[in-house]
N, C-alpha and C positions, 0 to 999 in steps of 0.2 A: 248844817253850819251852826256852830255854837254861838250863843248869845254873848255879845261883848259889850264893854263900856261904850264903844263908839256907836254900836247899834242902839243902845239905850239913849245916848245923846241925840242921835238922829230922830228917834221916836219922840223925845221931849221937844225938839225944835218943831217938828210937824204938828204936835199937839198944841203948842203955844201959838203957832200961826193960825190954827183952826179956831182958837178962842176969839179972835179979833172981831169976827162978824156975826157972832151968835148971841142969842138973847138970854137974859137972866131967867126967864120962866122955864127954861129947860132943866134947871137945877133940881136935884133930888138926892136922897140917900137910899141906898139899896142894901138890905141884909140878905145874905145867902148862905146856904148849907148844901153840902154835896157828899157823895160817897161813890166808890167804884174800885177799879183795879189799879195795880201798881207794879212796875218792874223796871229794872235797869236796862239800858240799851247798850252798855259797854262792858268789856271784860275788866277784871281786877288786875290782870297781869299781862305782860306781852305774849306769854305762851298760850293764853286763852284757856287755861285750865281751871279758872275760878271766876265766878260771876254771881250777880244777884238778878239773873234774868227770869228766875222762877216768878210766876205771877202771884202777887200778894194783894193787899188791899190798902185803900186810903180813905180817910174821912177828913172833912175840912169845913171851915166856915170863914166868913169874912164880912167886910163892909165896903161898899163902894160909894163914892161921892161924885155925882155927875155934875161937872162944872159947866158944860155946854151940851148941846145936842149930840156932838160927836166925840167928846172927850170926858173921861172920868179918871179919878185916882182910886186905887183899891188897896186894902190891906188884907192879907190872907194868913190863916194858920192851917196847916195840914199835918196830920199824923199818918204815917205809912209804915208798913212792915212787910218783909218777905224773908226768904231763907237763902243762905249761902249754898251755892252749888260748887263743889270742889272735886276735880277729877271725875266728872260725870256722875257724881253721887251727892245727894242732898245731905248736908252735914248735921242738920239739926240746929246749926248756929243761926239764930234769927237776929236781924238788925232792925231796930225801930228808929225812925227818923221823925224829928219834930221840925218842920219847916215854918219859918215866919218871914214874910216878905211884903214889900210894897211895890206897886207897879203903876205905870201909866197905861190906860186902856183907850184904844180908839174903837169906836162903834159906829154902826150905820143903821139906825132905826128906820123902818119903812111902814107903809100903810097896812101891811099884812099882819102886823104885830110881831114879826120876826126881827131880831136885832143880832146880826153877826158881829163879832168883835175879836180883836187881837190885843195882846198886852205883853209888856216886858218890864222887868224891874230887878231889884236887888234885895238881898236879905241874908239870912243865915240858916244853917241846919245844925241841930244837935243830934249826935249819933249815940245810940244806946244799945249796946250788945246784950241781948236778953240772956238771962241765966249765966252771966259771966261776971267775974270780979273786975273786969276792965272798966276803967273810968269812962264817963261820958266825954265826948269831944264836940266842940262847937266850931263849925267852919263857915267862912264866907260863902255865899251861894248867889248865883243869878237865876232868874226865872223867866219863863216865856210861855205863851199859850195862845190857843184859839178856842172859840166857842160860839154858840148861838143860843139866844134866849127867846122864848115865846111868851109874851105877856097876855094873860087872859083879859078880854075887853072889860074896861071900867072896874077892875079889881086891884090893880097893882101887883097881883100875884103872877109870877113867872115860872116857867119850866125851862131848864137849860141843860145842854150837853156841853162838856168842856174837856179839852186835853191840855194838861199843864205840865211843863217840864222844868227840871232844875239841873244846874251844872255846879259841881263843887269838886275840890281836890281832896282825894282820900290819902292823906299823908300824916305822919306823926300820930298814928292811932295805935293803941296797944291791943292786947288780947288776940283773938283769932284773926284780926285784920292787920296785925302789926307788920306783915311782910309786903303789904300792898300800898302803892302810892300813886296810882293812875287817877286822872281826872274822871269823874263819874257823870254820866248823863242819865237821868232817871225820869220816868214818865208816869203820870197818873191820868187815868181817863175816868170821867165821872158823869153822873146825872144828878140834878139837884133842883131845889126850890129857891126862888128869890121873892123878895117883897120890896117894892119900890114906894118910897114916901116922898111926895113932892115937897119942896121947900121954897120959900120966897127969896 
């Protein structure tokens, strides 16, 4: 199911309700960086003859602000790249994406040091066709994801695994992608490091 504005609104309402009974000492700022694989989950056309399903890579970083024990807001930047597959042959046409987005995150820390979390939000993606004269294009995008973080005792340092997806409409793009206009669902899976700084 694609992430929609209604789902984001529901997440916001749940998060705001959760803040009413939680204490200020849970507040913190977390810095994080990650890297891993990346690929599209959808075809570029109805015939299914072109896609970006070849596995590429992603790297990213961001900052999260924990408002309560169970609610954070986060801002992310992600760079991702992979290659166009057309008619069952890799074309050599690579597409770079620059994702920037903000999300609400719901988390559930527990005594083991593990904190599972889920998030959803909105942002944009800039599309850059490598080795092409095509202009870059920036599109509205929504984002969603799941992860789990393990914080090393008494250090603030965390190790995490995360799956993060994006949805955007690939239309009005020139160059090798000019004939495609389907909505794209793309996924990055990553491992990373985080560092949490408590704030008063």
